[in-house]
C-alpha positions, 0 to 999 in steps of 0.5 A: 181427180179426172183430168179435162180433156184438151181444148181446140181454144186452149191449145190456140190460145197457147201456141199463139203467144209463142215466138217465132223467132224461139230456137227450133226444137230437138224435132226441127220443127219451129213454132212458126211452122207448128201454127201454121200446122194447127190451123188446119182442123185435121192437124189440130184434132189429131194433136189434141188426140195425141195429147188427150190419148197420153193424159189418159193412159197415163204414159208419154212416149219417150219421143216427148221426153228426149232433150238435147243440150248445146253448150254455147259460149256467152259473149264478150268474155275475155278467158274461156276457162270457167264453167260459169261462161258457158251457157247450157241451152236444152232443145226439147221437142217442140209439139210436147213443150206446146204440151208442158205448156197447156198443162202448166198453165192449168196447174198455175190456174188451179194453184191460185184458184184455191189457195196453194201458194201464197201472195208473195210467191206469186211473182214468177206466176202468170 
């Protein structure tokens, strides 16, 4: 099966749904900034070219795979001597998260439209 190339509308619809208040990615790029960047057609086309090239060559650069984990304490706990009271947050590259969201949306559509998932399992899907 040949993968369909990324489309402008698809990328824009995914990025539009992302909250501006989410934590910065490991690249220090916020969704708010990325939304402003993609308003420029040249920048949007470059992002699409990057994604399509990676799909074509079947290889993602390490830059898009690196993550940073930050551990924070859960609030209102009396004792901090248990692992359960710490919350790990994983920061990924914001652009790779955008590509991941598009791919995830496509995979969910393919799975549901081809009846690969039982109706009882659709609860977590969009």
